Phi, psi and omega in degrees: 000325183300314180298322179293316179296321179295319178298317179300313182296321180291317177295327177296322178299318177299315181294323179301315183282337168291323176295325178303315179298318178296323178299321182282313188277319186266314186268349180057038176286143179302139183307315182296319180293313180297315181295319180295314181297312180293324178296316180297315181292324177296316178299320176301314180296318179294320178296318178297316179300316180293328184270359181299323182296326182269350177102327182287346179295332179293320177297315178296326177299321176296318178297320179297324179297317178296318181295323179293319176297322180295339175298344176298341176294333181266326176213113191305331181293344177288341172300311181295312181296320179297318179293319178299313180292326177296320177295321176296319179299313180300313180299316180300313183290313183294308181292325178299317178295320178297316180295316179297321179294320179294321179293333179275000177095005178274175178267133182286000000 
């Protein structure tokens, strides 16, 4: 489950910075506001990635999903992208836990 969750978080960072360009070029958001918002969400994703091994990264990952959806306040298409990535995150976590439980001999 960890490699899949890590992949989701890393791809989210790429999308966040593509959104940054959209915030500046399409939405005309002030550079400082766009950079601060994208920076905070990026730090959340990086912290979640670092914490996956210890377990607390999944909680930070959930917070990051909410923050990515909230970027829609700055550029509306991030609502859609945030929801898509949140669904991928949910699928990754739920199915990952089921697979790990099944591999350990438990019932899914």
